[in-house]
C-alpha positions in Angstrom: 13.9 -34.4 220.5 10.1 -35.7 220.2 10.2 -36.4 223.7 11.5 -33.1 224.9 8.8 -31.4 222.8 6.1 -33.4 224.2 7.4 -32.5 227.6 7.6 -28.9 226.7 4.1 -29.1 225.4 2.9 -30.7 228.6 4.6 -28.0 230.6 2.8 -25.4 228.7 -0.3 -27.2 229.0 -0.1 -27.4 232.8 1.1 -23.7 233.2 -1.2 -22.4 230.6 -3.6 -19.6 230.7 -6.7 -21.9 231.7 -4.8 -23.2 234.6 -3.7 -19.5 235.6 -7.1 -18.2 235.6 -8.6 -21.3 237.3 -6.2 -21.4 240.1 -5.5 -17.4 240.4 -5.5 -17.0 244.2 -7.9 -14.3 245.8 -6.2 -11.7 248.0 -9.5 -11.2 249.9 -9.7 -13.0 253.3 -9.8 -16.7 252.9 -8.7 -19.9 254.5 -5.0 -20.2 253.8 -4.2 -23.5 252.0 -1.8 -26.0 253.9 1.6 -27.1 252.5 0.1 -30.4 251.3 -2.4 -28.6 249.2 0.1 -26.4 247.6 2.3 -29.3 246.9 0.6 -30.8 243.7 1.0 -27.3 242.2 4.7 -27.2 243.0 5.0 -30.8 241.4 3.3 -29.8 238.2 6.1 -26.7 238.1 8.9 -29.4 238.5 7.5 -31.6 236.1 7.3 -28.9 233.5 10.7 -27.8 234.2 11.9 -31.3 233.2 10.4 -31.0 229.8 11.7 -27.4 229.5 15.2 -28.5 230.3 15.1 -31.2 227.6 14.2 -28.6 225.0 17.0 -26.2 226.3 19.4 -29.2 226.2 18.5 -29.7 222.6 19.4 -26.0 221.7 22.6 -26.4 223.4 23.7 -29.7 221.9 22.4 -29.0 218.4 23.2 -25.3 218.3 25.2 -23.5 220.6 27.7 -26.1 222.2 28.3 -27.4 218.6 31.5 -26.1 217.2 31.2 -23.8 214.2 32.4 -25.0 211.1 35.8 -23.7 210.0 36.4 -22.0 206.7 37.9 -25.1 205.3 34.8 -27.1 206.2 32.6 -24.3 204.9 34.4 -24.3 201.4 34.1 -28.1 201.2 30.4 -27.9 201.8 30.0 -25.2 199.2 31.9 -27.2 196.8 29.8 -30.3 197.4 26.9 -28.1 196.8 28.1 -26.8 193.5 29.0 -30.2 192.3 25.6 -31.6 193.0 24.0 -28.6 190.9 26.5 -29.2 188.2 25.6 -33.0 188.0 22.0 -31.9 188.0 22.5 -29.6 185.0 21.5 -26.4 187.1 24.4 -24.2 185.4 23.5 -21.0 186.7 23.5 -22.1 190.3 26.6 -24.2 189.7 28.4 -21.1 188.3 27.5 -19.0 191.3 28.7 -21.6 193.8 32.1 -22.3 192.1 32.7 -18.4 191.3 32.5 -18.1 195.0 35.0 -20.7 195.5 37.6 -19.8 192.7 37.5 -16.2 193.8 38.5 -17.1 197.2 42.4 -16.8 197.6 42.5 -19.3 200.4 40.8 -22.1 198.1 43.7 -22.0 195.7 45.7 -24.4 198.0 42.7 -26.9 197.9 43.1 -30.0 195.9 39.7 -29.6 194.6 40.5 -26.1 193.1 41.2 -27.5 189.6 37.9 -29.3 189.7 36.2 -26.1 190.8 37.7 -24.3 187.7 36.5 -27.0 185.3 32.9 -27.1 186.7 32.9 -23.2 186.6 34.1 -23.1 183.0 31.9 -25.8 181.8 28.9 -24.2 183.5 29.5 -20.9 181.8 30.1 -23.0 178.4 26.7 -24.3 178.8 25.2 -21.1 179.2 26.9 -19.9 175.8 29.2 -17.4 178.1 32.3 -18.2 175.9 34.3 -15.2 176.9 33.9 -16.3 180.7 34.5 -19.9 179.9 37.6 -19.1 178.2 39.1 -17.0 181.1 38.7 -20.0 183.4 39.9 -22.5 181.2 43.0 -20.6 180.5 43.3 -20.5 184.3 43.0 -24.3 184.6 45.4 -24.7 181.6 48.0 -22.4 183.5 48.3 -25.3 186.0 50.6 -28.3 185.6 49.5 -30.6 182.8 49.2 -33.6 185.2 46.1 -31.7 186.7 42.6 -33.5 186.6 40.4 -32.3 183.7 43.3 -31.1 181.9 42.6 -32.9 178.6 38.9 -32.1 178.8 39.8 -28.4 179.5 42.0 -28.2 176.5 39.4 -29.9 174.3 36.9 -27.3 175.6 39.2 -24.4 175.3 40.0 -25.4 171.7 36.1 -25.4 171.1 35.7 -21.8 172.8 38.8 -20.5 170.6 37.1 -21.5 167.4 33.7 -20.0 168.4 35.7 -16.8 169.3 38.0 -16.8 166.4 40.8 -16.6 169.2 44.2 -17.9 168.2 46.7 -16.6 170.6 48.7 -19.2 172.5 46.4 -22.5 171.5 49.4 -24.1 169.6 51.4 -23.9 173.0 48.6 -25.7 174.9 48.2 -28.2 172.2 51.9 -28.8 172.3 51.8 -29.5 176.0 48.9 -32.0 175.7 51.1 -33.8 172.7 54.1 -33.9 175.3 51.8 -35.2 177.8 50.5 -38.1 175.8 53.9 -39.2 174.5 54.0 -37.1 171.5 50.5 -38.1 170.2 47.3 -36.1 171.0 44.5 -37.9 172.2 41.6 -38.5 169.7 39.1 -36.0 171.1 41.7 -33.3 171.5 43.1 -34.0 168.2 39.8 -33.8 166.5 38.9 -30.5 168.2 42.2 -29.1 167.2 41.8 -30.1 163.6 38.3 -28.4 163.6 40.1 -25.4 165.1 42.7 -25.4 162.2 39.9 -26.1 159.6 37.8 -22.7 160.8 41.0 -20.5 161.0 40.4 -17.4 159.1 44.1 -15.8 159.9 45.8 -18.0 157.7 46.3 -18.3 154.0 43.8 -20.7 152.3 46.8 -23.1 151.2 48.5 -23.2 154.4 45.1 -23.7 156.3 44.1 -26.5 154.1 47.3 -28.0 154.3 47.5 -27.9 158.1 43.8 -29.0 158.6 44.4 -32.0 156.3 47.5 -33.2 158.4 45.5 -33.0 161.4 42.5 -34.8 160.1 44.2 -37.5 158.3 45.4 -39.6 161.2 41.9 -39.7 162.6 40.4 -40.8 159.4 42.8 -43.4 158.9 42.3 -44.8 162.4 40.4 -48.0 161.7 38.3 -47.9 164.9 38.8 -44.3 165.7 36.1 -42.4 167.4 36.2 -39.5 165.0 36.9 -41.7 161.8 33.6 -40.5 160.0 33.9 -36.8 161.2 37.4 -36.2 160.0 36.7 -38.3 156.5 33.9 -35.9 155.8 36.1 -32.6 156.7 38.9 -34.1 154.4 36.2 -34.3 151.7 35.4 -30.5 152.2 38.8 -29.6 152.0 39.4 -31.4 148.7 36.2 -29.2 147.5 37.9 -26.0 148.8 41.1 -27.1 147.0 39.2 -27.7 143.8 40.1 -31.4 143.5 36.4 -32.6 143.0 37.3 -36.1 141.9 39.1 -36.6 145.2 36.3 -35.2 147.1 34.0 -37.3 145.3 35.8 -40.6 146.3 35.8 -39.3 149.9 32.1 -38.9 150.3 31.2 -42.1 148.2 32.9 -44.0 151.2 30.9 -42.0 153.7 27.7 -42.6 151.8 27.7 -46.4 152.7 24.7 -47.6 154.7 25.0 -46.7 158.3 25.3 -50.3 159.5 28.7 -50.6 158.1 30.0 -47.5 160.1 28.1 -47.4 163.4 30.8 -49.2 165.2 33.4 -46.5 164.2 31.2 -43.5 164.9 32.1 -40.9 167.5 30.7 -41.5 170.8 29.9 -37.9 171.0 30.5 -35.4 173.8 30.4 -37.3 177.4 29.5 -35.5 180.4 26.6 -35.0 182.8 24.9 -32.1 180.9 22.5 -33.9 178.1 22.6 -37.4 176.6 25.2 -37.8 173.9 24.3 -38.9 170.3 24.8 -42.7 169.9 27.2 -44.1 167.4 24.3 -45.0 165.0 22.9 -41.3 165.2 26.4 -39.9 164.5 27.0 -42.3 161.3 23.5 -41.7 160.0 24.2 -37.8 160.2 27.4 -38.0 158.6 26.0 -40.3 156.0 23.3 -37.5 155.2 25.6 -34.9 154.7 27.9 -36.9 152.6 25.1 -37.9 150.5 24.0 -34.2 150.0 27.5 -33.1 149.3 28.1 -36.1 146.8 24.9 -35.3 144.9 26.0 -31.7 144.4 29.5 -32.8 143.1 28.1 -35.2 140.8 25.9 -32.6 139.4 28.6 -30.3 139.1 30.6 -33.0 137.0 27.5 -33.8 134.8 26.8 -37.0 136.3 23.1 -36.2 136.5 21.8 -39.8 136.9 24.3 -40.7 139.8 23.4 -37.2 141.4 19.8 -38.2 141.4 20.6 -41.5 143.0 22.4 -40.0 145.9 19.7 -37.4 146.4 17.2 -40.0 146.6 18.9 -41.8 149.3 18.6 -38.9 151.8 16.1 -40.1 154.4 12.7 -38.3 154.8 13.2 -37.5 158.3 16.6 -35.9 157.8 17.3 -32.1 158.2 18.8 -32.3 154.4 15.8 -33.9 152.9 14.1 -30.5 151.6 17.7 -29.4 150.1 17.8 -32.8 148.3 14.4 -32.2 146.8 15.2 -28.6 145.6 18.6 -29.8 144.3 17.3 -32.9 142.6 14.7 -30.8 140.9 17.4 -28.9 139.2 19.0 -32.0 138.2 15.9 -33.1 136.4 15.6 -29.6 134.8 19.2 -30.0 133.4 18.2 -33.3 131.8 14.9 -31.8 130.3 12.6 -33.9 132.8 10.2 -31.0 133.6 7.5 -33.4 135.1 9.7 -35.1 137.3 11.3 -31.6 138.5 7.8 -30.6 139.3 7.1 -33.8 141.4 10.2 -33.3 143.3 9.1 -29.6 144.0 5.5 -30.6 145.1 6.9 -32.9 147.6 9.3 -29.8 148.8 6.3 -27.8 149.2 4.5 -30.3 151.3 7.3 -31.1 153.7 8.7 -27.7 154.2 6.2 -25.1 153.0 7.7 -22.2 155.3 11.4 -22.7 154.5 13.4 -20.4 152.3 13.7 -23.1 149.7 9.9 -23.1 149.2 9.8 -19.3 147.7 12.7 -20.4 145.4 10.8 -23.7 144.7 7.8 -22.1 143.7 9.5 -19.8 141.3 11.0 -22.8 139.6 7.7 -24.7 139.8 6.0 -21.9 137.9 8.8 -22.2 135.2 8.3 -25.7 134.8 4.6 -25.4 134.7 5.0 -22.9 131.8 7.4 -25.4 129.9 4.4 -27.8 130.5 2.0 -25.3 129.0 -0.1 -25.2 132.2 -0.4 -21.6 132.4 -3.2 -21.2 134.9 -1.3 -23.2 137.5 1.9 -21.4 136.6 0.1 -18.3 137.3 -1.1 -19.5 140.5 2.4 -20.3 141.6 3.7 -17.0 140.9 0.7 -15.2 142.5 1.4 -17.0 145.7 5.0 -15.7 145.7 3.6 -12.1 145.1 1.0 -12.4 147.7 3.4 -13.5 150.2 6.4 -11.5 149.8 5.2 -8.0 148.1 3.2 -6.8 151.4 6.5 -7.4 153.7 8.6 -5.7 150.7 6.2 -2.8 151.2 6.6 -2.6 154.6 10.2 -2.7 154.5 10.2 0.0 152.0 8.0 2.4 154.3 10.1 1.5 157.4 13.5 2.6 155.3 11.8 5.5 153.5 9.8 7.0 156.5 13.1 8.1 158.3 16.0 10.2 157.1 18.4 8.3 159.3 17.1 4.8 159.4 20.0 3.7 161.7 19.4 6.3 164.2 15.8 5.0 164.4 16.6 1.5 164.9 19.0 2.6 167.6 16.3 4.3 169.4 13.9 1.6 168.9 16.2 -1.0 170.2 17.2 0.9 173.2 13.3 1.6 174.0 12.1 -1.8 174.3 11.6 -2.1 178.2 15.4 -1.3 178.4 16.5 -4.2 176.4 17.8 -4.4 172.9 15.5 -6.4 170.8 16.1 -6.8 166.9 12.7 -8.6 166.7 10.8 -5.3 167.5 12.3 -3.7 164.2 11.0 -6.4 161.7 7.9 -8.0 160.5 7.6 -11.7 161.2 8.4 -12.8 157.5 11.2 -10.3 157.4 12.5 -11.6 161.0 12.7 -15.3 159.9 14.8 -14.3 156.7 16.9 -11.9 158.6 17.8 -14.1 161.6 18.9 -16.8 159.4 21.9 -14.8 158.3 24.7 -15.7 160.5 25.8 -12.2 161.4 22.4 -11.1 162.5 22.1 -14.2 164.5 25.4 -13.6 166.0 24.4 -10.0 166.7 21.2 -10.9 168.3 23.0 -13.4 170.7 25.5 -10.8 171.6 22.7 -8.4 172.5 20.8 -11.3 174.6 24.1 -11.7 176.5 24.7 -8.1 177.0 21.0 -7.9 178.3 21.2 -10.9 180.4 24.4 -9.5 182.0 22.8 -6.1 182.5 19.8 -7.8 184.1 22.1 -10.1 186.3 24.3 -7.0 187.3 20.9 -5.3 188.3 19.6 -8.4 190.2 22.9 -8.8 192.0 23.1 -5.2 193.1 19.5 -5.6 194.5 20.4 -8.9 196.1 23.3 -7.3 197.7 21.2 -4.1 199.2 18.8 -6.5 200.5 21.4 -8.7 202.2 22.8 -5.6 203.9 19.5 -4.5 204.9 18.6 -7.9 206.3 21.9 -8.0 208.3 21.0 -4.6 209.6 17.3 -5.3 210.5 16.6 -9.0 210.6 20.0 -10.7 210.5 18.7 -13.7 211.8 16.6 -14.6 208.8 19.9 -14.6 206.9 20.9 -17.8 208.8 18.1 -20.4 209.2 20.2 -22.5 211.7 20.5 -19.5 214.0 16.9 -18.5 213.2 15.7 -22.1 214.4 18.0 -21.9 217.7 16.8 -18.5 218.6 13.1 -19.5 218.1 13.4 -22.6 220.1 15.2 -20.4 222.8 12.2 -18.2 222.9 9.8 -20.9 223.5 12.0 -22.4 226.4 12.0 -18.8 228.1 8.4 -18.3 227.5 7.8 -21.8 229.4 10.1 -20.6 232.2 8.3 -17.5 232.8 4.9 -19.4 232.8 6.7 -21.5 235.6 7.8 -18.6 237.6 4.2 -16.9 237.5 3.2 -20.1 239.0 5.6 -19.9 241.8 4.5 -16.4 242.4 1.0 -17.6 243.0 2.0 -20.4 245.3 4.1 -18.0 247.3 1.2 -15.6 247.4 -1.1 -18.2 248.6 1.3 -19.3 251.4 1.8 -15.7 252.7 -1.5 -14.1 252.3 -2.3 -14.6 256.0 0.9 -12.6 257.2 0.8 -9.7 254.8 0.1 -6.3 256.3 -2.7 -4.0 254.9 0.2 -1.8 253.1 1.9 -4.9 251.7 -1.6 -6.2 250.5 -2.4 -2.9 248.8 1.1 -2.7 247.1 0.7 -6.4 246.0 -2.7 -5.9 244.7 -1.5 -3.1 242.7 1.5 -5.0 241.3 -1.1 -8.0 240.5 -3.3 -5.9 238.4 -0.4 -4.5 236.3 0.6 -8.1 235.8 -2.8 -9.1 234.7 -2.9 -6.2 232.2 0.0 -8.0 230.5 -1.0 -11.6 231.1 -3.7 -11.7 228.5 -1.1 -10.6 226.0 1.6 -13.0 227.2 -0.8 -15.8 227.1 -1.1 -15.8 223.4 2.7 -16.3 223.0 3.5 -19.7 221.5 5.4 -22.2 224.0 5.6 -25.2 221.7 6.9 -25.8 218.2 3.5 -26.5 217.0 2.3 -23.3 217.9 5.2 -21.5 216.4 4.4 -23.3 213.0 0.7 -22.5 213.2 1.6 -18.9 213.5 4.2 -18.9 210.7 1.6 -20.4 208.3 -1.0 -17.9 209.3 1.6 -14.9 208.5 2.9 -16.6 205.6 -0.8 -17.0 204.0 -1.4 -13.1 204.6 1.7 -12.0 202.8 1.1 -14.6 200.0 -2.3 -13.0 199.3 -0.8 -9.5 199.1 2.1 -10.8 197.0 -0.5 -12.3 194.4 -2.3 -8.9 193.9 1.1 -7.2 193.3 1.9 -10.0 190.9 -1.4 -8.9 188.9 -0.1 -5.4 189.1 3.1 -6.3 187.6 1.4 -7.7 184.5 -0.8 -4.7 184.0 2.2 -2.4 184.2 4.1 -4.5 181.5 1.0 -4.2 179.5 0.8 -0.5 179.8 4.5 -0.2 179.0 3.9 -2.1 175.8 1.0 0.0 174.8 3.2 3.1 175.2 6.1 1.5 173.0 3.4 0.6 170.3 2.1 4.4 170.4 5.5 5.7 170.1 6.4 3.4 167.1 3.2 4.5 165.5 4.2 8.3 165.9 7.4 7.6 164.3 6.0 5.2 161.4 3.1 7.3 160.4 4.8 10.6 160.5 4.9 10.9 156.5 1.3 10.2 156.1 0.0 12.4 159.1 -0.5 16.5 159.0 -0.1 16.8 162.7 1.5 20.2 163.6 5.0 19.6 164.8 4.3 21.6 168.1 1.3 19.4 168.8 3.1 16.2 168.1 6.0 17.3 170.4 3.5 18.1 173.0 2.1 14.7 172.7 5.4 13.0 173.0 6.4 14.8 176.1 3.1 13.6 177.7 3.7 10.3 176.4 7.2 10.3 178.0 5.8 11.5 181.2 3.2 8.8 181.3 6.1 6.2 180.6 8.2 7.6 183.6 5.4 7.2 185.7 4.9 3.8 184.8 8.7 3.2 185.2 8.5 4.5 188.8 5.4 2.4 189.6 7.4 -0.6 188.2 10.4 0.4 190.5 8.0 0.7 193.4 6.2 -2.3 192.9 9.4 -4.3 192.6 10.7 -2.9 195.9 7.4 -3.8 197.6 7.5 -7.5 196.3 11.1 -7.7 197.5 9.8 -6.5 201.1 7.1 -9.0 200.7 9.5 -11.7 200.2 11.6 -10.5 203.1 8.5 -10.5 205.5 7.6 -14.0 204.3 11.0 -15.2 205.3 11.2 -13.3 208.4 7.9 -14.5 210.2 10.1 -16.3 213.0 12.2 -13.2 213.5 9.3 -10.7 213.9 9.5 -11.5 217.8 10.9 -8.1 219.0 7.4 -7.1 220.3 6.7 -10.5 221.7 10.0 -10.6 223.5 9.3 -7.0 225.0 5.9 -8.4 226.2 7.6 -11.6 227.9 10.2 -9.2 229.5 7.7 -6.8 230.8 5.7 -9.7 232.2 8.9 -11.2 233.9 9.6 -8.0 235.4 6.1 -7.6 236.9 6.5 -11.0 238.5 9.7 -9.9 240.0 8.1 -6.8 241.8 5.4 -9.4 243.1 8.1 -11.7 244.4 10.1 -8.9 245.9 7.0 -7.7 247.9 6.4 -11.2 249.2 10.0 -11.6 250.3 9.3 -8.8 253.0 6.8 -10.8 254.5 8.8 -14.3 254.5 10.4 -13.6 258.0 6.9 -13.5 259.4 5.5 -16.7 258.1 5.0 -19.8 260.3 6.7 -23.1 260.0 4.2 -24.7 257.5 4.3 -21.5 255.2 8.3 -21.8 255.6 8.5 -25.3 254.3 6.3 -24.5 251.2 8.6 -21.4 250.6 11.8 -23.6 251.1 10.4 -25.8 248.2 9.5 -22.8 246.1 13.0 -21.3 246.7 14.6 -24.4 245.4 12.5 -24.6 242.4 13.3 -21.0 241.8 17.0 -21.6 241.9 16.4 -24.7 239.4 14.4 -22.1 237.3 17.1 -19.4 237.6 19.8 -21.8 236.5 17.8 -22.7 233.4 17.2 -19.1 232.7 21.0 -18.3 232.8 21.5 -21.3 230.4 19.1 -19.7 228.1 20.9 -16.3 228.5 24.1 -18.0 227.7 22.6 -19.6 224.6 21.3 -16.5 223.1 24.8 -14.8 224.1 26.6 -17.5 221.9 23.9 -17.1 218.9 24.3 -13.4 219.1 28.0 -13.8 218.9 27.9 -16.2 216.1 25.5 -13.9 214.3 27.8 -11.2 214.4 30.7 -13.2 213.2 28.8 -14.7 210.4 27.3 -11.3 209.4 30.5 -9.7 209.6 32.1 -12.3 207.1 29.3 -12.0 204.6 29.0 -8.2 204.9 32.7 -8.1 203.8 32.1 -10.3 200.9 28.8 -8.3 199.9 30.7 -5.0 200.0 33.5 -6.4 197.9 31.1 -7.7 195.4 29.4 -4.3 195.3 32.6 -2.6 194.2 33.0 -5.3 191.5 29.5 -4.7 190.3 29.9 -0.8 190.2 32.8 -1.5 187.9 31.0 -4.1 186.0 28.2 -1.4 185.3 30.6 1.0 183.8 31.9 -1.6 181.5 28.5 -3.1 180.3 27.2 0.4 180.0 30.0 1.2 177.5 29.7 -2.0 175.7 26.0 -1.9 175.6 26.3 1.6 174.1 28.7 0.2 171.4 26.7 -2.8 171.1 23.5 -0.8 170.2 25.0 1.0 167.6 26.5 -2.0 166.1 23.3 -4.1 166.0 21.4 -1.1 164.8 23.7 -0.9 161.8 23.6 -4.9 161.1 19.8 -4.5 161.4 19.5 -1.8 158.9 22.1 -3.8 156.7 20.1 -6.9 157.3 16.8 -5.3 156.5 18.2 -4.0 153.1 19.5 -7.3 152.1 16.1 -9.0 153.1 14.4 -6.3 151.0 16.5 -6.9 148.1 15.9 -10.7 148.6 12.1 -10.0 148.7 12.3 -7.5 145.5 14.1 -10.3 143.5 11.6 -12.8 144.4 8.9 -10.7 143.5 10.3 -9.6 140.3 11.1 -13.0 139.3 7.1 -13.8 140.0 6.1 -10.7 138.2 8.4 -11.5 135.2 7.0 -15.1 135.3 3.4 -13.9 135.4 4.4 -11.8 132.2 6.1 -14.7 130.7 3.0 -16.8 131.1 1.0 -14.1 129.4 3.5 -13.7 126.7 3.9 -17.3 126.1 0.1 -17.9 126.1 -0.3 -15.2 123.8 2.4 -16.6 121.5 0.9 -20.1 121.8 -2.5 -18.6 120.7 -0.8 -16.8 117.8 1.0 -19.8 116.7 -2.2 -21.7 116.8 -4.0 -18.9 114.8 -1.2 -19.0 112.4 -1.3 -22.8 112.0 -4.9 -22.6 111.5 -4.5 -19.9 108.9 -1.9 -22.1 107.1 -4.0 -24.9 107.2 -6.9 -22.9 105.8 -4.6 -21.8 102.9 -3.5 -25.1 102.1 -7.2 -26.5 102.0 -8.2 -23.8 99.8 -5.4 -24.5 97.4 -6.3 -28.1 97.5 -9.9 -27.2 96.7 -8.8 -24.9 93.9 -6.9 -27.7 92.4 -9.3 -30.2 92.7 -12.1 -28.1 91.2 -9.9 -26.4 88.6 -11.5 -28.5 85.8 -15.1 -27.7 86.8 -14.4 -23.8 87.2 -12.9 -23.9 83.8 -15.9 -25.7 82.2 -18.3 -23.2 83.9 -16.4 -20.3 82.5 -16.6 -21.7 79.1 
């Protein structure tokens, strides 16, 4: 390949524009060069054709004569690409590739079809697309139980069913897995099945506990089972739910032993290429930490305070449960009457977790303890800190709830206005948001809305991509297929080199025949030559080597990149303006009760604001379309040859006209000129043969382009039809979700407001208690001093009674 490129470059150098103008024959009378003098020029042409033929041979062997991969090979390559993306952890790319495979009916007979189903489902599961993962896992589980990945698919299906609270048909799959394993479920499936039973909400509590215990017990009793610790912990929780606290305590005491004695039996964690699984030591330590916390709570409930403190004290400082253990151990000290020890535990809590929800309750308890220790100033500071933190947020929520007659409608409108996406965080102050999102239903709703918003964006992006693909197939089809694009670029370079060679042959023929041309032939030849020279300056700029093609590509891409950078800056400016408009609208809504603006004036202002927002939206759409066109242009620099091809065709046509005029004079040539002409004719036949091969190569490329384009067009059109259906479904679901999330957000704000109200109320009561207790202490002190004074006076009276009586006498 390198040799052919060097030869092609040598031919271009020998036949380049410099040599063209240096050797351009003059049509004025001059001594006619001999055949010997013209022979070196023909040698150079033949030598250049050797390199040109090598370049053409590369195009033929590597592109046009190589058989197109059949559908089976194409699907195998797509599967390989998807598997690589899956192993690399690029879940979106893997899911796209495998979706294309499993949606192809012809791939169902492929032995790798179960693998594709599993990889697709697992990629969707990693993206938290539980509904999509369940769909493809069910399709895999519908295959024979001997299918590859069947057990892994069943384990993941049980996990997804537990997340979605989906119970239909699960037991049938479990029975299939049990029959496949000789009546005994594999440990990993047995554990997931037991957890699924543990979480079921459709069963009566007694039945759920009994079935879950029956599933966990064999796992917990396996001496070296991978899920022994987790199963034993769940059994302890089941005992708590059943009300059997002694049994639960005994279970948790076994789990609370040092991790070194349990690491060998800990579960290996989830295996696979996705992320590092926790080590056995990490799993054992995690189970021990939650067991210690649970054991401390049970011991507290049963009145064994010292044992509870001992268990709380064993929770490691780097554990997520450490703040809980501090707060709960403080209450144990309170029950024992050890107020200073309780305060010490709370001091540590406020140091290690100052922003946790426990910190607020901890400060309230700290203030109560400081009161009992008669440290009233410090108690007041603790209560005041709670008041200063939560009262402003509570007042904001009160204003938010009280400024609108229908808060739910307001929330719905606000959710739907945030750049077209649903965003609960736009509703709440930061402190309120932190407390609201910790509630499970709000967190689930936020995830649901995020998924819907992601699906909407994905649908819009897919529709835009489909339009761009169809447009590219219609206007610049070659850029869709880089392999065909490269072959076409190389063929153009070969064609340009052949045209340079033909131009040199015309010049040699002109020199050989200039002595026998008639005045009329000479005039017509001069006219044709002038027309060719007008094109020659533009033709000389066309690239003839791959190096020149690459240099041109880089120049064009740099220019496109400069424009795209400016468009990128404008995108951020438009986003900022959108945010400002949304903030202005929110301010108008929130400040309405405090303003005295006439309704007509406010309505006019809102109409103007809406018009500005629409203008920004239109500009964003136009800018997005511009950036998409820039991306197309950047990738299409090698296909922007329509004008260059026209120049090459026009130049070649002018050369043919000159050659036709020269052929009229060939019969009158002498023997020496005839010898030169015979050699030029032989070179021309070789050149014409190469040009026919170029034409054949282009025909093959065009046929392959049409075939590939037709296949892709059919797929894109089919996907567009699916996208139209998805758009209607997403729009309906999004409308329902917006109302649902608006209601959940409203209810959540009310609950958080009540929580803040209770905290502030407790702090206010604490401040009053401090003042009252301090007053009571001072009153008691005054009363004590008064009593002491009266006693002292009585003692003085008794002591000096005799003296006083003598004075009276």
